[in-house]
C-alpha positions in Angstrom: 23.7 -39.7 30.3 22.3 -37.6 27.5 19.0 -35.9 28.4 16.0 -36.8 26.4 15.3 -33.2 25.5 18.8 -32.8 24.1 18.2 -35.7 21.8 15.1 -34.0 20.5 17.0 -30.7 20.2 19.5 -32.4 17.9 16.7 -33.9 15.8 15.0 -30.5 15.5 18.2 -28.8 14.5 19.1 -31.5 12.0 15.8 -31.3 10.1 15.3 -27.6 10.2 17.1 -24.7 8.4 20.2 -23.6 10.4 20.6 -20.1 8.9 19.9 -18.6 12.3 22.8 -20.4 13.9 25.3 -18.9 11.5 24.9 -15.5 13.0 24.7 -16.6 16.6 27.6 -19.1 16.5 27.2 -22.5 18.2 24.0 -23.2 20.0 24.1 -22.5 23.7 22.9 -25.7 25.2 23.4 -24.5 28.7 21.1 -21.5 28.1 18.5 -23.7 26.5 18.4 -26.0 29.5 18.4 -23.0 31.9 15.3 -21.7 30.1 13.6 -25.2 30.4 14.5 -25.5 34.1 13.3 -22.0 34.9 10.1 -22.7 33.1 9.5 -25.8 35.1 10.1 -24.0 38.4 7.8 -21.1 37.5 5.1 -23.5 36.3 5.2 -25.4 39.5 5.0 -22.2 41.5 2.0 -21.2 39.3 0.3 -24.5 40.3 0.2 -25.8 36.8 -0.3 -29.6 36.7 2.5 -32.0 36.3 0.8 -33.4 33.2 0.9 -30.1 31.3 4.4 -29.3 32.5 5.7 -32.7 31.4 3.9 -32.4 28.0 5.6 -29.1 27.3 9.1 -30.3 28.4 9.0 -33.9 27.2 10.3 -33.1 23.7 11.0 -29.4 23.4 12.3 -28.3 20.0 14.2 -25.2 19.0 12.9 -23.9 15.6 15.5 -21.7 13.7 13.0 -20.6 11.1 11.0 -18.8 13.9 14.1 -16.8 14.9 14.7 -15.9 11.3 11.1 -14.8 11.0 11.4 -12.6 14.1 14.6 -11.0 12.9 13.4 -10.4 9.3 9.9 -9.2 9.6 9.0 -7.7 6.3 8.9 -3.9 6.0 5.4 -2.7 5.2 5.5 -1.3 1.6 2.0 -1.4 0.3 0.2 1.9 -0.2 -3.1 2.3 1.8 -5.1 1.6 -1.4 -3.0 -1.4 -2.1 -3.4 -2.7 1.4 -7.2 -2.2 1.2 -7.3 -4.0 -2.2 -5.5 -7.0 -0.6 -7.5 -7.1 2.7 -10.9 -6.1 1.6 -11.1 -8.2 -1.5 -14.1 -9.5 -3.4 -13.4 -13.0 -2.2 -13.2 -12.0 1.4 -16.4 -10.0 1.2 -18.2 -12.9 -0.5 -16.9 -15.4 2.1 -18.0 -13.0 4.9 -21.6 -12.9 3.5 -21.7 -16.6 3.4 -20.6 -16.8 7.1 -23.2 -14.2 8.0 -25.9 -16.5 6.4 -24.4 -19.5 8.1 -24.2 -18.1 11.7 -27.1 -15.6 12.0 -28.2 -16.9 15.5 -24.7 -16.8 16.9 -24.0 -13.4 15.5 -27.3 -12.0 16.9 -26.6 -13.6 20.4 -23.1 -12.0 20.4 -24.6 -8.6 19.5 -27.2 -8.9 22.3 -24.7 -10.1 24.9 -21.7 -7.9 24.1 -23.0 -5.0 22.0 -20.9 -5.8 19.0 -22.8 -6.0 15.7 -22.4 -9.1 13.5 -20.8 -7.2 10.6 -18.1 -6.0 13.0 -17.4 -9.5 14.3 -17.2 -10.8 10.7 -14.7 -8.1 9.7 -12.3 -9.1 12.5 -12.8 -12.8 11.7 -12.1 -12.1 8.0 -9.0 -10.1 8.5 -7.5 -12.4 11.3 -7.9 -15.8 9.8 -10.0 -15.5 6.6 -13.0 -16.9 8.6 -10.9 -19.8 9.9 -9.5 -20.8 6.5 -5.9 -19.9 7.5 -4.5 -22.7 9.6 -1.6 -22.0 11.8 1.3 -24.6 11.6 3.6 -23.9 14.5 3.4 -25.9 17.7 3.0 -23.0 20.1 5.1 -24.4 23.0 8.1 -24.7 20.8 7.5 -21.3 19.2 7.6 -19.7 22.6 10.6 -21.7 23.9 12.4 -20.7 20.7 11.7 -17.0 21.1 12.6 -17.2 24.8 16.0 -18.6 23.9 16.6 -15.9 21.3 16.2 -13.4 24.0 14.9 -10.3 22.4 11.7 -10.4 24.4 12.3 -13.3 26.7 10.1 -12.1 29.5 7.1 -11.4 27.2 7.2 -14.8 25.6 7.8 -16.6 28.9 4.6 -15.0 30.1 2.8 -16.1 27.0 3.9 -19.7 27.5 2.9 -19.8 31.2 -0.5 -18.3 30.2 -0.9 -21.0 27.5 0.0 -23.8 30.0 -2.6 -22.4 32.5 -5.2 -22.2 29.6 -4.5 -25.8 28.7 -4.7 -26.9 32.3 -8.0 -25.1 33.1 -9.7 -26.2 29.9 -8.5 -29.8 29.6 -6.7 -29.0 26.3 -3.9 -31.1 24.8 -1.1 -28.4 24.9 1.0 -30.4 22.4 -1.7 -29.9 19.8 -2.1 -26.2 20.2 -0.8 -24.5 17.0 -0.5 -20.8 16.1 1.5 -18.3 14.3 5.3 -18.1 14.7 4.8 -15.1 17.0 2.3 -16.9 19.2 -1.2 -15.9 18.0 -3.9 -18.6 17.8 -7.4 -19.4 16.7 -10.0 -17.7 14.6 -9.2 -14.3 16.0 -5.5 -14.7 16.5 -5.4 -14.2 20.3 -2.1 -14.4 22.2 -2.4 -16.5 25.4 -2.4 -13.5 27.8 -5.3 -11.9 25.9 -7.2 -15.2 25.8 -6.6 -15.6 29.6 -8.2 -12.2 30.2 -11.0 -12.1 27.8 -11.8 -15.8 26.8 -15.4 -16.8 27.0 -17.2 -20.2 26.9 -19.5 -19.7 24.0 -21.3 -23.1 23.9 -21.5 -23.7 27.7 -19.4 -26.9 27.8 -17.3 -25.5 30.6 -14.2 -25.1 28.4 -12.7 -22.3 26.2 -11.2 -23.5 22.9 -10.8 -20.7 20.5 -9.1 -22.9 17.9 -11.6 -25.7 17.4 -14.8 -24.1 18.7 -16.2 -21.2 16.6 -18.7 -20.3 19.3 -15.9 -19.9 21.9 -13.8 -17.9 19.5 -16.7 -15.6 18.6 -17.7 -15.0 22.2 -14.1 -14.4 23.3 -13.7 -11.8 20.5 -17.0 -10.2 21.3 -16.1 -10.0 25.0 -12.7 -8.4 24.2 -14.3 -5.7 22.0 -16.9 -5.1 24.6 -14.3 -4.6 27.3 -12.4 -2.2 25.0 -15.6 -0.1 25.1 -17.1 -0.8 21.6 -20.0 1.6 20.8 -22.4 0.0 18.4 -24.1 3.3 17.7 -20.9 5.0 16.4 -19.2 4.4 13.1 -15.5 3.7 12.8 -14.4 6.1 10.1 -15.8 8.5 7.6 -14.2 8.8 4.2 -13.5 12.4 3.3 -11.5 14.5 0.9 -9.0 17.3 1.7 -7.6 20.3 -0.2 -4.5 19.3 -2.3 -2.3 21.5 -0.1 -3.5 20.2 3.2 -0.9 20.0 6.0 0.1 16.3 6.1 1.4 16.8 9.7 -2.3 16.6 10.7 -2.8 13.2 9.2 -1.3 10.9 11.8 -4.6 10.1 13.6 -3.1 11.6 16.8 -4.2 15.2 16.1 -7.9 15.5 17.1 -10.4 18.2 16.4 -14.1 18.6 16.5 -15.9 18.0 13.2 -16.6 21.7 12.7 -12.9 22.4 13.2 -12.0 19.9 10.6 -14.6 21.3 8.3 -13.1 24.8 8.7 -9.8 23.4 7.5 -11.4 22.2 4.3 -12.4 18.6 5.1 -15.5 17.7 3.1 -17.4 14.6 2.1 -16.2 13.0 -1.2 -19.1 14.7 -3.1 -18.0 18.1 -1.7 -20.8 18.5 0.7 -20.2 19.6 4.3 -19.3 16.9 6.9 -21.6 16.6 9.9 -21.3 19.5 12.3 -21.7 17.7 15.5 -19.2 18.2 18.4 -17.8 14.7 17.8 -14.0 14.7 18.2 -12.1 12.8 15.5 -8.6 12.3 14.1 -7.7 12.3 10.5 -5.6 9.5 8.7 -4.3 9.3 5.2 -1.5 7.7 3.2 1.1 10.4 3.9 3.9 8.7 2.1 1.8 8.5 -1.1 0.8 12.1 -0.8 4.4 13.2 -0.4 5.3 11.0 -3.4 2.6 12.6 -5.5 3.8 16.0 -4.5 7.4 15.2 -5.4 6.3 13.9 -8.8 4.2 17.0 -9.4 7.2 19.2 -8.6 9.6 17.1 -10.7 7.2 17.5 -13.7 7.4 21.2 -13.6 9.8 23.3 -15.6 10.2 27.1 -16.2 8.0 26.8 -19.2 5.1 25.0 -17.5 2.6 25.9 -14.9 2.6 24.0 -11.6 0.9 20.6 -12.3 -2.4 20.4 -10.3 -2.3 18.1 -7.3 -5.3 15.8 -6.9 -7.5 16.1 -3.9 -6.5 14.0 -0.9 -8.6 11.1 0.2 -8.5 10.6 3.9 -10.5 9.1 6.8 -11.9 10.8 9.8 -11.3 8.5 12.7 -13.8 8.1 15.5 -13.5 6.4 19.0 -14.2 2.9 17.7 -11.2 3.4 15.4 -8.9 3.8 18.4 -10.5 0.8 20.1 -9.5 -1.3 17.1 -6.0 0.0 17.5 -5.9 -1.5 21.0 -6.5 -4.9 19.2 -4.0 -4.1 16.5 -2.0 -0.9 16.6 -2.2 -0.1 12.9 -4.1 2.7 11.3 -4.5 0.8 8.1 -5.7 -2.3 9.8 -8.4 -0.2 11.5 -9.4 1.3 8.2 -9.6 -2.2 6.6 -11.8 -3.4 9.5 -14.1 -0.4 8.8 -14.2 -1.0 5.1 -14.8 -4.8 5.3 -17.5 -4.3 8.0 -19.3 -1.8 5.7 -19.3 -4.3 2.9 -20.7 -6.9 5.2 -23.4 -4.8 6.8 
C-alpha cells in the first residue's frame, strides 16, 4: 500500500522545479520518511497534540525551490550607500510616517511597557516586512521539512519546526496556514519560531499570540525582544562622522572599540569638521571598507610620474554605540543596523 504522504510527495515534485534533484541524484524516499517518523516521535515526546502532529504530517511536501534558494543565496554586492538608498527609501519613510499616525496609542503603550520608542519599532517593522506589506508565501511546515531533508542544518530546522508546532498548539493556530520565508521567518517582524517561543507577547489580551495576523501581538513581541536585548532608549544607535583620507581601514570593522576622546585623537570628527562629543562612551567604527579600498585603488591607478597623487575624499563612517550591537543580535549585519538607525531618525 502506498503511503498517503508519498502520493503528496509525488504531486509536489511533479508540479515544482526539479533543478535541485539533478545535483543530488534520485530523491531518497527512505530518508524523507525517516525524517517524518522521527518528527512524529519527537513531537509526541514534547506533548504536542495529535491534531497538530497530524496536520503537519498529513500531506507533507518537499519543495525543491527552497533547497535551491538555500544553496544559492545571493552574494551581497551593494555598496553601503546603495544599501541605504534601497532600504531607507522615500517610500518607506512615507509609509512609516503613515503608520506612526495610524498607531499612536499602540506605539506609546509599547514604549511605556518595554522602553522602546515608537520610531525604533517602526524602523524594524519597515525593514522586516515593509510594515506588513510583504506577504510570505511558503507553508512553513513544508519549508522546514524540506530544509531538514537537505541536511545542511537539519538539527536547527528540526528545532524550528518543533517550536512552531508548540506555538500552534498553545495558541490554537492552524499550523497548515502559517506561512513565512523560505528560511522560516514569519510575521510583521520576521521572527523564527524559537525566537517567537522565547519572546512572543500577547498584545491584545485575547490569550493567544499571533504575530502574522495580529499587529498588536507582533508589535508587543518585537518590543519585548528588544527590551530583553537591553535596549536603552536614552542612547542613540550610531553617529555619522568623517575620517581622514588615510585612516587605517583595519579599525573600521565595528569590533575595535575606543572611547570617543580616543577616536577624536585619531582624527574622527563630525561631518562639519567639529569635534565629536568627548564623553567616555565606548564606541566602534564602521564604514564601507570595500568601497574605500576601491577608491584608493582608482586614485593610485590615475597617477602617473607626471602627475601629483590624486587627493582622496574624506571617509564617511559611523560611530557605533551599544544599541547598534543590540540590533546585531537581531540581525548580525553592520549595514542592517545602520539602516535601522537611519530609518528611525527619519521617523522620529
